[in-house]
OpenMM code with the backbone's topology and positions (N, CA, C; nanometers):
from openmm import Vec3, app, unit

residues = "MET THR ARG PHE PHE GLN ARG TRP ALA ASP ASP GLU GLY LEU GLY THR ASP ASP LEU ALA ARG ALA VAL ARG GLU THR GLU ASP GLY LEU ALA ASP GLY ASP LEU GLY GLY GLY ILE ILE LYS LYS ARG VAL ARG VAL PRO GLY ARG GLY LYS SER GLY GLY ALA ARG VAL LEU LEU ALA THR ASN HIS ARG ASP ARG PHE ILE PHE VAL TYR GLY PHE LEU LYS ASN GLN ARG ALA ASN ILE SER HIS ARG GLU LEU VAL ALA LEU HIS GLU LEU SER ARG ASP LEU LEU ALA LEU THR GLU GLU GLN LEU ASN GLY ARG THR ARG ALA LYS VAL LEU THR GLU ILE GLY PRO GLU GLU ILE GLY THR ALA GLU PRO HIS SER PRO ARG GLY PRO".split()
positions = [
    Vec3(3.1233, -1.1309, 2.2244),
    Vec3(3.1156, -1.1366, 2.0799),
    Vec3(3.2085, -1.0304, 2.0213),
    Vec3(3.2551, -1.0563, 1.9006),
    Vec3(3.3397, -0.9571, 1.8355),
    Vec3(3.2547, -0.8413, 1.7852),
    Vec3(3.3182, -0.7304, 1.7620),
    Vec3(3.2461, -0.6134, 1.7092),
    Vec3(3.1845, -0.6450, 1.5730),
    Vec3(3.2580, -0.7166, 1.4890),
    Vec3(3.2079, -0.7567, 1.3572),
    Vec3(3.0811, -0.8404, 1.3727),
    Vec3(3.0849, -0.9388, 1.4612),
    Vec3(2.9678, -1.0235, 1.4826),
    Vec3(2.8522, -0.9426, 1.5389),
    Vec3(2.8793, -0.8530, 1.6313),
    Vec3(2.7722, -0.7744, 1.6920),
    Vec3(2.6989, -0.6906, 1.5879),
    Vec3(2.7736, -0.6312, 1.4960),
    Vec3(2.7086, -0.5540, 1.3893),
    Vec3(2.6163, -0.6419, 1.3063),
    Vec3(2.6637, -0.7599, 1.2706),
    Vec3(2.5822, -0.8527, 1.1928),
    Vec3(2.4577, -0.8936, 1.2722),
    Vec3(2.4752, -0.9299, 1.3990),
    Vec3(2.3624, -0.9725, 1.4824),
    Vec3(2.2596, -0.8599, 1.4966),
    Vec3(2.3064, -0.7383, 1.5170),
    Vec3(2.2157, -0.6238, 1.5263),
    Vec3(2.1371, -0.6066, 1.3962),
    Vec3(2.2053, -0.6182, 1.2819),
    Vec3(2.1393, -0.6039, 1.1522),
    Vec3(2.0317, -0.7112, 1.1311),
    Vec3(2.0551, -0.8312, 1.1849),
    Vec3(1.9614, -0.9420, 1.1667),
    Vec3(1.8559, -0.9477, 1.2769),
    Vec3(1.8652, -0.8598, 1.3764),
    Vec3(1.7663, -0.8575, 1.4833),
    Vec3(1.7882, -0.9610, 1.5917),
    Vec3(1.9107, -1.0145, 1.6010),
    Vec3(1.9414, -1.1101, 1.7070),
    Vec3(1.9796, -1.0331, 1.8332),
    Vec3(1.9102, -1.0587, 1.9400),
    Vec3(1.9378, -0.9921, 2.0661),
    Vec3(2.0212, -1.0780, 2.1580),
    Vec3(2.0608, -1.0205, 2.2707),
    Vec3(2.1424, -1.0952, 2.3656),
    Vec3(2.0684, -1.2166, 2.4210),
    Vec3(1.9357, -1.2096, 2.4284),
    Vec3(1.8613, -1.3268, 2.4761),
    Vec3(1.8743, -1.4424, 2.3774),
    Vec3(1.8700, -1.4146, 2.2465),
    Vec3(1.8881, -1.5189, 2.1450),
    Vec3(2.0278, -1.5803, 2.1550),
    Vec3(2.1269, -1.4949, 2.1728),
    Vec3(2.2651, -1.5415, 2.1792),
    Vec3(2.2921, -1.6156, 2.3095),
    Vec3(2.2344, -1.5673, 2.4185),
    Vec3(2.2497, -1.6353, 2.5469),
    Vec3(2.1889, -1.7751, 2.5395),
    Vec3(2.0740, -1.7871, 2.4745),
    Vec3(2.0103, -1.9183, 2.4571),
    Vec3(2.1029, -2.0112, 2.3784),
    Vec3(2.1666, -1.9586, 2.2748),
    Vec3(2.2588, -2.0392, 2.1938),
    Vec3(2.3762, -2.0890, 2.2775),
    Vec3(2.4282, -2.0037, 2.3649),
    Vec3(2.5393, -2.0449, 2.4519),
    Vec3(2.4929, -2.1553, 2.5457),
    Vec3(2.3774, -2.1357, 2.6070),
    Vec3(2.3283, -2.2348, 2.7025),
    Vec3(2.3022, -2.3687, 2.6340),
    Vec3(2.2433, -2.3658, 2.5146),
    Vec3(2.2206, -2.4897, 2.4409),
    Vec3(2.3538, -2.5567, 2.4073),
    Vec3(2.4540, -2.4776, 2.3713),
    Vec3(2.5862, -2.5310, 2.3406),
    Vec3(2.6468, -2.5953, 2.4648),
    Vec3(2.6328, -2.5301, 2.5792),
    Vec3(2.6821, -2.5875, 2.7046),
    Vec3(2.6116, -2.7199, 2.7348),
    Vec3(2.4869, -2.7325, 2.6910),
    Vec3(2.4094, -2.8556, 2.7109),
    Vec3(2.4416, -2.9618, 2.6059),
    Vec3(2.5391, -2.9335, 2.5183),
    Vec3(2.5800, -3.0299, 2.4171),
    Vec3(2.5018, -3.0227, 2.2881),
    Vec3(2.4305, -2.9131, 2.2652),
    Vec3(2.3465, -2.9011, 2.1463),
    Vec3(2.4094, -2.8144, 2.0378),
    Vec3(2.5394, -2.8270, 2.0178),
    Vec3(2.6051, -2.7583, 1.9060),
    Vec3(2.5783, -2.8383, 1.7792),
    Vec3(2.5927, -2.7745, 1.6651),
    Vec3(2.5631, -2.8394, 1.5383),
    Vec3(2.6865, -2.8885, 1.4653),
    Vec3(2.8003, -2.8656, 1.5208),
    Vec3(2.9215, -2.9167, 1.4589),
    Vec3(3.0450, -2.8561, 1.5194),
    Vec3(3.1474, -2.9383, 1.5331),
    Vec3(3.2775, -2.8930, 1.5790),
    Vec3(3.3651, -2.8814, 1.4557),
    Vec3(3.4080, -2.7598, 1.4236),
    Vec3(3.4871, -2.7350, 1.3033),
    Vec3(3.6366, -2.7399, 1.3315),
    Vec3(3.6737, -2.7830, 1.4520),
    Vec3(3.8142, -2.7921, 1.4890),
    Vec3(3.8717, -2.6562, 1.5221),
    Vec3(3.9894, -2.6573, 1.5809),
    Vec3(4.0588, -2.5326, 1.6122),
    Vec3(3.9831, -2.4417, 1.7071),
    Vec3(3.8944, -2.4988, 1.7886),
    Vec3(3.8192, -2.4185, 1.8842),
    Vec3(3.6969, -2.3501, 1.8255),
    Vec3(3.6552, -2.3889, 1.7043),
    Vec3(3.5385, -2.3278, 1.6399),
    Vec3(3.4232, -2.4293, 1.6369),
    Vec3(3.3069, -2.3862, 1.6842),
    Vec3(3.1871, -2.4681, 1.6741),
    Vec3(3.0801, -2.3915, 1.5984),
    Vec3(2.9877, -2.4689, 1.5410),
    Vec3(2.8773, -2.4117, 1.4637),
    Vec3(2.7485, -2.4365, 1.5410),
    Vec3(2.6607, -2.3348, 1.5420),
    Vec3(2.5336, -2.3447, 1.6139),
    Vec3(2.4250, -2.2778, 1.5313),
    Vec3(2.3110, -2.3443, 1.5182),
    Vec3(2.1947, -2.2827, 1.4536),
    Vec3(2.1239, -2.1943, 1.5557),
    Vec3(2.0745, -2.0799, 1.5109),
    Vec3(1.9968, -1.9913, 1.5973),
    Vec3(1.8727, -1.9445, 1.5231),
    Vec3(1.7742, -1.9132, 1.6015),
    Vec3(1.6521, -1.8565, 1.5445),
    Vec3(1.6749, -1.7096, 1.5148),
    Vec3(1.6237, -1.6669, 1.4030),
    Vec3(1.6206, -1.5245, 1.3725),
    Vec3(1.4767, -1.4824, 1.3980),
    Vec3(1.4555, -1.3757, 1.4743),
    Vec3(1.3184, -1.3368, 1.5083),
    Vec3(1.2267, -1.3352, 1.3856),
    Vec3(1.1138, -1.4067, 1.4007),
    Vec3(1.0161, -1.4137, 1.2924),
    Vec3(1.0418, -1.5229, 1.1909),
    Vec3(1.1498, -1.5996, 1.2044),
    Vec3(1.1822, -1.7021, 1.1049),
    Vec3(1.1936, -1.8431, 1.1627),
    Vec3(1.2203, -1.8572, 1.2920),
    Vec3(1.2448, -1.9897, 1.3489),
    Vec3(1.3797, -2.0426, 1.3056),
    Vec3(1.4187, -2.1590, 1.3593),
    Vec3(1.5508, -2.2133, 1.3277),
    Vec3(1.5624, -2.2574, 1.1827),
    Vec3(1.4548, -2.3093, 1.1233),
    Vec3(1.4656, -2.3572, 0.9852),
    Vec3(1.4913, -2.2430, 0.8882),
    Vec3(1.4467, -2.1238, 0.9205),
    Vec3(1.4731, -2.0078, 0.8366),
    Vec3(1.5709, -1.9147, 0.9035),
    Vec3(1.6505, -1.9684, 0.9920),
    Vec3(1.7365, -1.8869, 1.0754),
    Vec3(1.8771, -1.8693, 1.0242),
    Vec3(1.9686, -1.8751, 1.1173),
    Vec3(2.1079, -1.8446, 1.0873),
    Vec3(2.1988, -1.9489, 1.1504),
    Vec3(2.3220, -1.9446, 1.1077),
    Vec3(2.4272, -2.0229, 1.1722),
    Vec3(2.5257, -1.9232, 1.2297),
    Vec3(2.5694, -1.9523, 1.3508),
    Vec3(2.6723, -1.8700, 1.4131),
    Vec3(2.7916, -1.9590, 1.4444),
    Vec3(2.9079, -1.9000, 1.4371),
    Vec3(3.0313, -1.9699, 1.4695),
    Vec3(3.0900, -1.9064, 1.5944),
    Vec3(3.1280, -1.9923, 1.6873),
    Vec3(3.1821, -1.9464, 1.8146),
    Vec3(3.3211, -2.0039, 1.8350),
    Vec3(3.4094, -1.9217, 1.8891),
    Vec3(3.5376, -1.9706, 1.9382),
    Vec3(3.5126, -2.0143, 2.0820),
    Vec3(3.5566, -2.1339, 2.1168),
    Vec3(3.5295, -2.1825, 2.2519),
    Vec3(3.6383, -2.2758, 2.3030),
    Vec3(3.6521, -2.2742, 2.4346),
    Vec3(3.7379, -2.3707, 2.5018),
    Vec3(3.6525, -2.4845, 2.5592),
    Vec3(3.5216, -2.4829, 2.5325),
    Vec3(3.4238, -2.5830, 2.5751),
    Vec3(3.4035, -2.5861, 2.7262),
    Vec3(3.4464, -2.4807, 2.7962),
    Vec3(3.4275, -2.4745, 2.9414),
    Vec3(3.3598, -2.3449, 2.9817),
    Vec3(3.4331, -2.2360, 2.9689),
    Vec3(3.3820, -2.1091, 3.0218),
    Vec3(3.3981, -1.9923, 2.9257),
    Vec3(3.4388, -2.0205, 2.8049),
    Vec3(3.4587, -1.9119, 2.7092),
    Vec3(3.3924, -1.9463, 2.5767),
    Vec3(3.2932, -1.8658, 2.5400),
    Vec3(3.2203, -1.8799, 2.4144),
    Vec3(3.2166, -1.7420, 2.3505),
    Vec3(3.2871, -1.7254, 2.2399),
    Vec3(3.2971, -1.5948, 2.1755),
    Vec3(3.2386, -1.6049, 2.0347),
    Vec3(3.1303, -1.5317, 2.0108),
    Vec3(3.0685, -1.5297, 1.8786),
    Vec3(3.1609, -1.4548, 1.7829),
    Vec3(3.1993, -1.5217, 1.6727),
    Vec3(3.2938, -1.4606, 1.5796),
    Vec3(3.2371, -1.4391, 1.4397),
    Vec3(3.1356, -1.5178, 1.4010),
    Vec3(3.0855, -1.5049, 1.2645),
    Vec3(2.9430, -1.5578, 1.2580),
    Vec3(2.8631, -1.5006, 1.1697),
    Vec3(2.7272, -1.5480, 1.1511),
    Vec3(2.6825, -1.5276, 1.0080),
    Vec3(2.5897, -1.6125, 0.9644),
    Vec3(2.5330, -1.5975, 0.8306),
    Vec3(2.3943, -1.6583, 0.8282),
    Vec3(2.3097, -1.6025, 0.7427),
    Vec3(2.1757, -1.6559, 0.7250),
    Vec3(2.1840, -1.7824, 0.6406),
    Vec3(2.1082, -1.8839, 0.6806),
    Vec3(2.1122, -2.0112, 0.6102),
    Vec3(2.0611, -1.9991, 0.4675),
    Vec3(1.9721, -1.9043, 0.4417),
    Vec3(1.9205, -1.8902, 0.3050),
    Vec3(2.0141, -1.8081, 0.2164),
    Vec3(2.1221, -1.7539, 0.2707),
    Vec3(2.2168, -1.6757, 0.1906),
    Vec3(2.3424, -1.7532, 0.1542),
    Vec3(2.3766, -1.8522, 0.2375),
    Vec3(2.4921, -1.9355, 0.2065),
    Vec3(2.4833, -2.0648, 0.2851),
    Vec3(2.5423, -2.1688, 0.2300),
    Vec3(2.5342, -2.3003, 0.2934),
    Vec3(2.6409, -2.3190, 0.4007),
    Vec3(2.7584, -2.2647, 0.3780),
    Vec3(2.8679, -2.2853, 0.4723),
    Vec3(2.9774, -2.1834, 0.4455),
    Vec3(3.0863, -2.1940, 0.5191),
    Vec3(3.2005, -2.1057, 0.4981),
    Vec3(3.3044, -2.1788, 0.4141),
    Vec3(3.3923, -2.1027, 0.3543),
    Vec3(3.4976, -2.1615, 0.2714),
    Vec3(3.6120, -2.2119, 0.3595),
    Vec3(3.6977, -2.2933, 0.3003),
    Vec3(3.8156, -2.3429, 0.3721),
    Vec3(3.9043, -2.2267, 0.4164),
    Vec3(3.9182, -2.1297, 0.3290),
    Vec3(4.0014, -2.0126, 0.3605),
    Vec3(3.9454, -1.9361, 0.4808),
    Vec3(3.8124, -1.9189, 0.4850),
    Vec3(3.7491, -1.8524, 0.5992),
    Vec3(3.7700, -1.9339, 0.7271),
    Vec3(3.7604, -2.0663, 0.7162),
    Vec3(3.7785, -2.1516, 0.8328),
    Vec3(3.9206, -2.1394, 0.8878),
    Vec3(4.0189, -2.1364, 0.8001),
    Vec3(4.1577, -2.1204, 0.8444),
    Vec3(4.1737, -1.9880, 0.9201),
    Vec3(4.1161, -1.8811, 0.8667),
    Vec3(4.1239, -1.7500, 0.9335),
    Vec3(4.0523, -1.7540, 1.0679),
    Vec3(3.9385, -1.8216, 1.0746),
    Vec3(3.8654, -1.8319, 1.2015),
    Vec3(3.9415, -1.9155, 1.3035),
    Vec3(4.0133, -2.0176, 1.2590),
    Vec3(4.0975, -2.0954, 1.3498),
    Vec3(4.2043, -2.0064, 1.4125),
    Vec3(4.2646, -1.9201, 1.3313),
    Vec3(4.3662, -1.8277, 1.3828),
    Vec3(4.3057, -1.7296, 1.4818),
    Vec3(4.1892, -1.6745, 1.4478),
    Vec3(4.1208, -1.5823, 1.5376),
    Vec3(4.0851, -1.6527, 1.6683),
    Vec3(4.0339, -1.7736, 1.6581),
    Vec3(3.9979, -1.8510, 1.7768),
    Vec3(4.1195, -1.8716, 1.8665),
    Vec3(4.2294, -1.9106, 1.8075),
    Vec3(4.3523, -1.9327, 1.8851),
    Vec3(4.3909, -1.8059, 1.9608),
    Vec3(4.3845, -1.6929, 1.8926),
    Vec3(4.4215, -1.5663, 1.9563),
    Vec3(4.3236, -1.5270, 2.0669),
    Vec3(4.1939, -1.5407, 2.0405),
    Vec3(4.0936, -1.5022, 2.1402),
    Vec3(4.0985, -1.5922, 2.2629),
    Vec3(4.1161, -1.7212, 2.2406),
    Vec3(4.1151, -1.8146, 2.3528),
    Vec3(4.2425, -1.8070, 2.4362),
    Vec3(4.3474, -1.7477, 2.3808),
    Vec3(4.4721, -1.7315, 2.4549),
    Vec3(4.4722, -1.6068, 2.5438),
    Vec3(4.3737, -1.5194, 2.5264),
    Vec3(4.3688, -1.3965, 2.6058),
    Vec3(4.3434, -1.4272, 2.7527),
    Vec3(4.4092, -1.3517, 2.8392),
    Vec3(4.3835, -1.3629, 2.9825),
    Vec3(4.2548, -1.2879, 3.0151),
    Vec3(4.2028, -1.3079, 3.1352),
    Vec3(4.0828, -1.2348, 3.1776),
    Vec3(4.1064, -1.0848, 3.1705),
    Vec3(4.2243, -1.0406, 3.2127),
    Vec3(4.2578, -0.8981, 3.2091),
    Vec3(4.2579, -0.8462, 3.0651),
    Vec3(4.3134, -0.9218, 2.9742),
    Vec3(4.3149, -0.8811, 2.8338),
    Vec3(4.1733, -0.8783, 2.7761),
    Vec3(4.0914, -0.9777, 2.8103),
    Vec3(3.9518, -0.9783, 2.7657),
    Vec3(3.8778, -0.8559, 2.8170),
    Vec3(3.8974, -0.8248, 2.9454),
    Vec3(3.8320, -0.7073, 3.0043),
    Vec3(3.8764, -0.5798, 2.9335),
    Vec3(4.0038, -0.5701, 2.8992),
    Vec3(4.0539, -0.4532, 2.8267),
    Vec3(3.9887, -0.4394, 2.6894),
    Vec3(3.9724, -0.5503, 2.6207),
    Vec3(3.9080, -0.5453, 2.4889),
    Vec3(3.7598, -0.5140, 2.4996),
    Vec3(3.6983, -0.5562, 2.6094),
    Vec3(3.5577, -0.5211, 2.6328),
    Vec3(3.5455, -0.3712, 2.6610),
    Vec3(3.6354, -0.3180, 2.7439),
    Vec3(3.6338, -0.1730, 2.7716),
    Vec3(3.6576, -0.0930, 2.6439),
    Vec3(3.7417, -0.1444, 2.5553),
    Vec3(3.7722, -0.0756, 2.4290),
    Vec3(3.6639, -0.1003, 2.3235),
    Vec3(3.5627, -0.1797, 2.3581),
    Vec3(3.4500, -0.2121, 2.2692),
    Vec3(3.4921, -0.2931, 2.1463),
    Vec3(3.6023, -0.3666, 2.1600),
    Vec3(3.6441, -0.4606, 2.0570),
    Vec3(3.5627, -0.5888, 2.0725),
    Vec3(3.5319, -0.6219, 2.1982),
    Vec3(3.4470, -0.7354, 2.2313),
    Vec3(3.3311, -0.6861, 2.3163),
    Vec3(3.2179, -0.7548, 2.3074),
    Vec3(3.1022, -0.7252, 2.3913),
    Vec3(3.0699, -0.8507, 2.4694),
    Vec3(3.0499, -0.8357, 2.5984),
    Vec3(3.0213, -0.9505, 2.6831),
    Vec3(2.8716, -0.9703, 2.7015),
    Vec3(2.8314, -1.0957, 2.6926),
    Vec3(2.6977, -1.1359, 2.7364),
    Vec3(2.7230, -1.2016, 2.8709),
    Vec3(2.6806, -1.1367, 2.9763),
    Vec3(2.7142, -1.1820, 3.1110),
    Vec3(2.6435, -1.3085, 3.1530),
    Vec3(2.6955, -1.3728, 3.2567),
    Vec3(2.6357, -1.4956, 3.3081),
    Vec3(2.4901, -1.4766, 3.3501),
    Vec3(2.4575, -1.3575, 3.3977),
    Vec3(2.3192, -1.3325, 3.4385),
    Vec3(2.2244, -1.3377, 3.3191),
    Vec3(2.2689, -1.2943, 3.2015),
    Vec3(2.1855, -1.3021, 3.0816),
    Vec3(2.1729, -1.4465, 3.0345),
    Vec3(2.2817, -1.5212, 3.0412),
    Vec3(2.2780, -1.6603, 2.9988),
    Vec3(2.1885, -1.7408, 3.0921),
    Vec3(2.1943, -1.7103, 3.2205),
    Vec3(2.1133, -1.7828, 3.3180),
    Vec3(1.9651, -1.7536, 3.3081),
    Vec3(1.9264, -1.6388, 3.2477),
    Vec3(1.7847, -1.6039, 3.2403),
    Vec3(1.7249, -1.6251, 3.1024),
    Vec3(1.8052, -1.6729, 3.0071),
    Vec3(1.7508, -1.6951, 2.8732),
    Vec3(1.6478, -1.8069, 2.8773),
    Vec3(1.5542, -1.8019, 2.7856),
    Vec3(1.4475, -1.9013, 2.7796),
    Vec3(1.5056, -2.0406, 2.7621),
    Vec3(1.4607, -2.1367, 2.8429),
    Vec3(1.5144, -2.2728, 2.8290),
    Vec3(1.4823, -2.3332, 2.6933),
    Vec3(1.5703, -2.4198, 2.6475),
    Vec3(1.5463, -2.4845, 2.5196),
    Vec3(1.4466, -2.5978, 2.5375),
    Vec3(1.3862, -2.6348, 2.4281),
    Vec3(1.2933, -2.7465, 2.4289),
    Vec3(1.3590, -2.8631, 2.3566),
    Vec3(1.3640, -2.9809, 2.4172),
    Vec3(1.4295, -3.0929, 2.3497),
    Vec3(1.3567, -3.1354, 2.2230),
    Vec3(1.2347, -3.0898, 2.2021),
    Vec3(1.1569, -3.1285, 2.0847),
    Vec3(1.1668, -3.0286, 1.9710),
    Vec3(1.2446, -2.9235, 1.9876),
    Vec3(1.2607, -2.8264, 1.8788),
    Vec3(1.2279, -2.6869, 1.9236),
    Vec3(1.2243, -2.5936, 1.8272),
    Vec3(1.2065, -2.4524, 1.8630),
    Vec3(1.0729, -2.4230, 1.9274),
] * unit.nanometer
topology = app.Topology()
chain = topology.addChain("A")
for resn in residues:
    res = topology.addResidue(resn, chain)
    for name in ("N", "CA", "C"):
        topology.addAtom(name, app.Element.getBySymbol(name[0]), res)
């Protein structure tokens, strides 16, 4: 996740287990929309609110092995992002997805990005096909 996203997630009380669950659900085909340019939208639960009172997160992804949280917002604070924001996120997605593993590791060491490791994604609570 980006540093900007991590600050927002921390402020909203979203932990790595919540985010890992979102990645796993996305891998299972449960994303809420493909916004093009490598950006997908996913609903997440905010602790104490459930998905209906939760948030939307936007991830840059190659749909295989790279899911980078780039933006989030509470559903009760805004309905969606603007076209201008989407264009900027497309550019960010392009840049992030073009990074090599070595470059990603360097940005993680510099704390520009934070990794949620495969072990966290593998241990997140399984989703329920009937809802939260």
